[in-house]
C-alpha positions in Angstrom: 0.0 0.0 0.0 2.8 2.4 0.9 4.6 1.6 -2.3 1.5 2.4 -4.3 1.2 5.8 -2.5 4.8 6.6 -3.2 4.4 5.8 -6.9 1.5 8.2 -7.3 2.2 11.7 -8.6 0.2 14.8 -9.3 -0.2 13.6 -12.9 -1.7 10.3 -11.8 -5.4 9.8 -12.4 -7.6 9.6 -9.2 -9.4 6.6 -10.5 -7.0 3.8 -11.7 -8.3 2.0 -14.8 -6.7 -1.3 -15.7 -5.7 -2.2 -19.2 -8.4 -4.7 -19.4 -11.1 -2.2 -18.3 -9.7 0.3 -20.8 -9.9 -2.1 -23.7 -13.4 -3.0 -22.7 -14.4 0.7 -22.6 -12.9 1.2 -26.1 -14.7 -1.8 -27.4 -18.0 -0.4 -26.0 -17.4 3.0 -27.6 -16.5 1.4 -30.9 -19.6 -0.8 -30.7 -21.8 2.2 -29.9 -20.4 4.2 -32.9 -21.1 1.2 -35.2 -24.6 0.9 -33.9 -25.3 4.6 -34.5 -23.9 4.3 -38.0 -26.1 1.4 -38.7 -29.1 3.2 -37.3 -28.3 6.1 -39.6 -28.1 4.0 -42.7 -31.3 2.1 -41.8 -33.1 5.4 -41.4 -31.7 6.6 -44.7 -33.0 3.5 -46.4 -36.5 4.2 -44.9 -36.3 7.8 -46.1 -35.2 6.9 -49.6 -37.9 4.2 -49.9 -40.5 6.8 -48.8 -39.0 9.9 -50.4 -38.2 8.4 -53.9 -41.9 7.7 -54.8 -43.1 10.9 -53.1 -40.6 13.0 -55.1 -41.8 11.3 -58.2 -45.5 12.0 -57.3 -44.9 15.6 -56.6 -42.8 16.1 -59.7 -45.5 14.4 -61.8 -48.2 16.7 -60.3 -46.1 19.7 -60.9 -45.4 18.6 -64.5 -49.1 18.9 -65.3 -49.0 22.7 -65.1 -45.5 22.8 -66.6 -46.6 20.7 -69.6 -49.6 23.0 -70.1 -47.4 26.1 -70.0 -45.0 24.5 -72.5 -47.8 23.9 -74.9 -49.1 27.5 -74.4 -45.7 29.0 -74.8 -45.7 27.9 -78.5 -48.8 29.9 -79.1 -47.0 33.2 -78.5 -45.5 35.4 -75.8 -48.8 37.0 -74.8 -50.5 33.6 -74.3 -47.6 32.4 -72.2 -47.5 35.6 -70.1 -51.3 35.4 -69.5 -51.1 31.7 -68.5 -48.1 32.2 -66.3 -49.8 35.2 -64.6 -53.0 33.3 -64.1 -51.2 30.2 -62.7 -49.3 32.5 -60.2 -52.5 34.2 -59.2 -54.3 30.9 -58.8 -51.5 29.7 -56.6 -51.7 32.8 -54.4 -55.5 32.9 -54.1 -56.3 29.2 -54.2 -53.8 26.4 -54.5 -51.5 27.5 -51.7 -54.4 27.9 -49.3 -55.8 24.4 -50.1 -52.3 22.9 -49.9 -51.7 24.5 -46.6 -55.0 23.4 -45.1 -54.6 19.8 -46.3 -51.1 19.7 -44.8 -52.7 19.6 -41.4 -53.3 16.0 -42.2 -49.5 15.5 -42.0 -49.9 16.0 -38.3 -53.3 14.5 -37.6 -53.0 11.4 -39.8 -49.3 10.9 -39.3 -49.5 10.9 -35.5 -52.7 8.8 -35.5 -51.0 6.2 -37.6 -47.9 6.2 -35.4 -50.2 5.8 -32.3 -52.0 2.8 -34.1 -55.3 4.6 -34.1 -55.9 3.5 -37.7 -59.6 4.3 -37.9 -58.9 8.0 -37.2 -57.1 8.4 -40.5 -60.3 7.9 -42.5 -62.2 10.3 -40.2 -59.6 13.0 -40.4 -59.4 12.7 -44.2 -63.2 12.9 -44.6 -63.4 16.0 -42.5 -60.5 17.6 -44.4 -62.2 16.9 -47.8 -65.4 18.5 -46.6 -63.7 21.6 -45.4 -61.5 22.1 -48.5 -64.4 21.7 -50.8 -66.3 24.3 -48.8 -63.4 26.7 -48.8 -63.0 26.2 -52.6 -66.3 27.9 -53.3 -65.2 31.5 -52.3 -61.8 30.8 -53.8 -63.5 30.0 -57.1 -65.3 33.4 -57.0 -62.0 35.1 -56.5 -60.5 33.2 -59.4 -63.4 34.2 -61.7 -62.5 37.8 -61.2 -58.8 37.4 -61.8 -58.6 39.8 -64.7 -60.3 42.6 -62.9 -58.2 42.2 -59.8 -54.9 42.2 -61.8 -55.9 45.4 -63.6 -56.7 47.1 -60.3 -53.3 45.9 -59.0 -51.7 47.8 -61.9 -50.8 44.9 -64.1 -50.5 45.2 -67.9 -54.1 45.3 -69.2 -53.4 43.0 -72.1 -51.8 40.3 -70.0 -54.4 40.7 -67.3 -57.2 40.1 -69.7 -55.5 36.9 -71.0 -54.8 35.8 -67.4 -58.5 36.3 -66.5 -59.7 34.1 -69.3 -57.2 31.4 -68.4 -57.9 31.6 -64.6 -61.7 31.2 -65.2 -61.0 28.0 -67.0 -59.0 26.7 -64.0 -61.9 26.9 -61.6 -62.6 23.2 -61.7 -59.0 22.5 -60.9 -59.5 24.1 -57.4 -62.0 21.5 -56.3 -60.0 18.6 -57.8 -56.7 19.9 -56.2 -58.2 20.1 -52.7 -59.6 16.6 -52.8 -56.4 15.2 -54.4 -54.2 16.7 -51.7 -56.3 15.2 -48.9 -56.1 11.8 -50.5 -52.4 12.1 -51.0 -51.8 13.0 -47.3 -54.1 10.1 -46.3 -51.9 7.6 -48.2 -48.6 9.3 -47.6 -48.9 9.1 -43.8 -49.4 5.3 -44.1 -46.3 5.0 -46.3 -48.5 3.9 -49.2 -46.6 5.7 -51.9 -46.1 3.4 -54.9 -49.9 3.4 -55.8 -49.7 7.2 -55.7 -46.7 7.1 -58.1 -48.6 4.8 -60.4 -51.7 6.9 -60.5 -49.7 10.1 -61.0 -47.7 8.5 -63.8 -50.9 7.4 -65.6 -52.3 10.9 -65.3 -49.2 12.6 -66.6 -49.0 10.2 -69.6 -52.7 11.0 -70.4 -52.1 14.7 -70.0 -49.9 15.0 -73.0 -52.5 13.9 -75.6 -55.3 15.7 -73.8 -53.4 18.9 -73.7 -52.2 18.6 -77.3 -55.8 18.0 -78.5 -57.4 20.8 -76.5 -54.7 23.4 -77.3 -53.8 22.7 -80.9 -56.7 20.6 -82.4 -59.7 22.5 -80.9 -60.8 26.1 -81.0 -60.0 26.6 -77.3 -56.4 27.7 -77.9 -54.5 28.4 -74.6 -57.8 27.9 -72.6 -57.5 24.3 -73.6 -54.4 24.0 -71.4 -56.4 25.0 -68.3 -59.2 22.5 -69.1 -56.5 19.8 -69.6 -55.1 20.4 -66.1 -58.6 20.1 -64.7 -59.3 16.8 -66.5 -55.9 15.4 -65.4 -56.3 16.4 -61.7 -59.8 14.8 -61.6 -58.5 11.6 -63.2 -55.8 11.4 -60.6 -58.2 12.0 -57.7 -60.7 9.4 -59.0 -57.9 6.8 -59.4 -56.7 7.4 -55.8 -60.3 7.3 -54.4 -60.9 3.9 -56.2 -57.6 2.6 -54.7 -58.6 3.6 -51.2 -62.1 2.1 -51.6 -61.0 -1.3 -53.0 -57.4 -1.9 -51.8 -56.7 -4.2 -48.9 -54.0 -1.8 -47.7 -56.6 0.7 -46.5 -59.0 -1.7 -44.8 -57.9 -0.6 -41.3 -57.9 3.1 -42.1 -60.9 3.4 -44.4 -64.2 2.0 -43.0 -66.5 4.1 -45.2 -68.2 7.4 -44.5 -68.8 8.3 -40.9 -70.7 11.1 -39.0 -67.7 11.3 -36.7 -65.9 13.2 -39.4 -68.3 16.1 -38.9 -67.6 16.2 -35.2 -63.9 16.1 -35.9 -64.0 19.2 -38.2 -63.1 21.7 -35.4 -60.0 19.7 -34.6 -58.9 19.9 -38.3 -59.7 23.6 -38.7 -57.8 24.5 -35.5 -54.7 23.0 -37.1 -55.5 23.8 -40.7 -55.6 27.5 -40.3 -52.0 27.9 -39.0 -50.9 25.3 -41.5 -52.4 27.3 -44.3 -50.8 30.5 -43.0 -47.4 28.8 -42.7 -47.5 27.5 -46.3 -49.1 30.6 -47.8 -46.5 33.0 -46.3 -43.8 31.1 -48.2 -45.8 30.5 -51.4 -47.1 34.0 -51.6 -43.7 35.6 -51.5 -42.7 33.6 -54.5 -45.8 34.4 -56.5 -45.5 38.1 -55.5 -42.2 38.0 -57.4 -44.1 37.1 -60.6 -46.7 39.8 -60.0 -44.0 42.3 -59.3 -42.4 41.4 -62.7 -45.4 43.0 -64.3 -44.1 46.4 -63.2 -40.7 45.9 -64.8 -39.8 47.2 -68.3 -41.0 44.7 -70.9 -43.5 42.9 -68.6 -44.3 40.2 -71.1 -40.7 39.1 -71.2 -40.2 39.3 -67.5 -43.4 37.4 -66.7 -42.6 34.7 -69.2 -39.2 34.1 -67.6 -40.3 34.0 -64.0 -43.1 31.7 -64.7 -40.5 15.0 -44.5 -43.2 15.4 -42.4 -44.5 11.8 -42.6 -41.6 10.2 -40.9 -41.5 12.8 -38.1 -45.2 12.6 -37.3 -45.2 8.8 -37.4 -42.4 8.5 -34.9 -43.8 11.2 -32.6 -47.2 9.6 -32.7 -45.5 6.3 -31.6 -43.6 8.2 -28.8 -40.2 7.8 -30.5 -38.7 11.3 -30.2 -35.1 10.1 -30.8 -36.2 8.3 -34.0 -37.9 11.5 -35.2 -34.7 13.4 -34.5 -32.7 10.9 -36.4 -35.1 11.1 -39.3 -34.6 14.8 -39.5 -30.8 14.5 -39.6 -30.9 11.9 -42.3 -33.3 13.8 -44.5 -31.2 16.9 -44.0 -28.2 15.1 -45.5 -30.3 13.7 -48.4 -31.7 17.2 -49.1 -28.2 18.7 -49.2 -27.0 16.1 -51.7 -30.1 16.5 -53.8 -29.7 20.3 -53.8 -26.2 20.1 -55.0 -27.0 17.6 -57.8 -30.1 19.4 -59.0 -28.2 22.8 -58.9 -25.4 21.4 -61.1 -28.0 20.1 -63.6 -29.8 23.4 -63.7 -26.5 25.2 -64.4 -25.5 22.7 -67.1 -28.8 23.0 -69.0 -29.3 26.7 -68.6 -28.7 27.5 -72.2 -31.3 25.1 -73.6 -34.0 25.0 -70.9 -35.8 28.1 -72.1 -36.7 26.5 -75.4 -39.0 24.2 -73.6 -41.3 27.2 -72.8 -40.8 29.6 -75.7 -39.2 30.0 -79.1 -38.4 33.7 -78.3 -34.6 34.1 -78.2 -34.7 36.9 -75.7 -36.8 34.7 -73.2 -34.3 31.9 -73.6 -31.3 34.2 -73.0 -32.9 35.6 -69.8 -33.7 32.1 -68.6 -30.0 31.2 -69.0 -29.0 34.2 -67.0 -31.4 33.4 -64.1 -30.7 29.6 -63.8 -27.5 29.9 -61.6 -29.4 32.1 -59.2 -32.4 29.7 -59.2 -29.9 26.8 -58.5 -28.8 28.5 -55.3 -32.4 29.3 -54.4 -33.3 25.6 -55.0 -30.5 24.4 -52.7 -31.7 26.6 -49.8 -35.3 25.7 -50.6 -34.5 22.1 -50.0 -33.2 22.8 -46.5 -36.1 25.0 -45.7 -38.5 22.3 -46.9 -37.0 19.8 -44.5 -37.5 22.2 -41.5 -41.0 23.1 -42.6 -41.9 19.4 -42.8 -40.4 18.8 -39.4 -42.5 21.6 -37.9 -45.7 20.2 -39.5 -44.9 16.7 -38.2 -44.5 18.1 -34.7 -47.7 20.2 -35.0 -45.7 23.4 -34.6 -47.3 25.3 -37.5 -47.6 28.5 -35.4 -43.8 28.7 -35.0 -43.4 28.0 -38.7 -45.8 30.8 -39.7 -43.9 33.3 -37.6 -40.5 32.2 -39.1 -41.8 32.4 -42.6 -43.3 35.8 -42.1 -40.0 37.2 -40.9 -37.9 35.4 -43.6 -40.0 36.2 -46.6 -41.8 39.5 -45.8 -39.3 41.3 -43.6 -36.2 40.3 -45.6 -37.1 38.5 -48.9 -39.6 40.7 -50.6 -37.9 44.0 -49.6 -34.6 42.6 -50.9 -36.4 41.7 -54.2 -37.7 45.2 -54.6 -34.3 46.7 -53.7 -32.4 44.6 -56.3 -35.0 44.8 -59.0 -36.2 48.4 -58.9 -33.5 50.3 -57.2 -30.3 48.5 -58.3 -32.0 47.8 -61.7 -31.2 44.1 -61.8 -34.6 43.2 -63.2 -36.0 39.7 -62.9 -32.6 38.1 -62.3 -32.3 39.3 -58.7 -35.8 38.5 -57.3 -35.5 34.9 -56.2 -31.9 35.1 -54.9 -32.6 36.1 -51.3 -36.0 34.7 -50.4 -35.0 31.3 -49.1 -31.9 32.3 -47.0 -33.4 33.0 -43.6 -36.1 30.4 -44.0 -33.4 27.7 -43.7 -31.7 29.2 -40.7 -33.1 26.9 -38.0 -31.1 23.8 -37.0 -33.2 20.6 -37.0 -32.1 19.9 -33.3 -33.6 23.3 -32.3 -36.9 22.4 -34.0 -37.2 19.0 -32.2 -36.2 20.2 -28.7 
């Protein structure tokens, strides 16, 4: 004992660890790191299995309007400007509201599914469909008066008139879009994604001939593109409804229509309102950019140019907060990689992409100039989308709404006005700064 005391010095540790214990501790740490690495890759597989089809579904739905604009663009600059302006106004006054309200199902259905309360998914979905259809009625009235509203906002009269005609033809799209978004959320929160991808693929394939016939082979002209979108959205909604009705995958979650859905409407509305505000604050800032382009010199040209939540809510519903946090970290990595890849593609094809929308050389040249800025915006948008989805999965739409208001309206829009009208950078500068502060929250901060 005395010898041991003599051998101790000020540099000696107070707690002596034998070599055997040290090796055991190192092995435990190494095993823990391997386990964490394995959990990360397992979660990544889950995310990719879910995200891959969902990305495809959203792209195919987005392509419906893009394809229509491509057809319209070959009818002339005025037709493209009117259709682009009408699409932007419809997004501001209709689609973004319905999308935001239906996103409340990310929280309600997602957490109900995670908590194994399967019957509640159908009840939540029925109530959501009833509400969005009801809300679509006043939105349709607004859309009918698009031309008059745009003229009063100081837009170019010629473009406003064309936009008003196109917007009136898009009214049936509102009702189909609201129903479709509720059906998508209902299936998405159950991880039933491949049937959605199949239905969207069928719809997109059919959209090409329908749009071609209505635009070029009928007397409708550019109005035919709007009717084609309506037909395609309703086809997609009907296909998903038939799947839910007859598929064995939805037997637990869909038990037919129930009166309980009416009693559950206040719960949906309570969450749908902040959800809509959160989404609309982001979407409106982007569409305001298109509307502001109408005040630039040569408004026809400028307007022509500027034309995760499931995993988090499931895990939180099941009481797995750590798994939800891991899901956010994984999808953050995926979004970063995706943003870099897509950004590089956008830069590489910048000189040819404009021809998909117009044969006007000036439009194509402006598109090429804007693409690098859009690539940067797209990268930041991916990070912001991850955090927005996380907030919806947690049911924190109120926080998201406040963050979006500060990011887009206190910083983004004023910066766009400064760069476009004071520094005279035109349409190039408008989308460069809008997504920056929207992606400034770390995912750990959202989940804590």
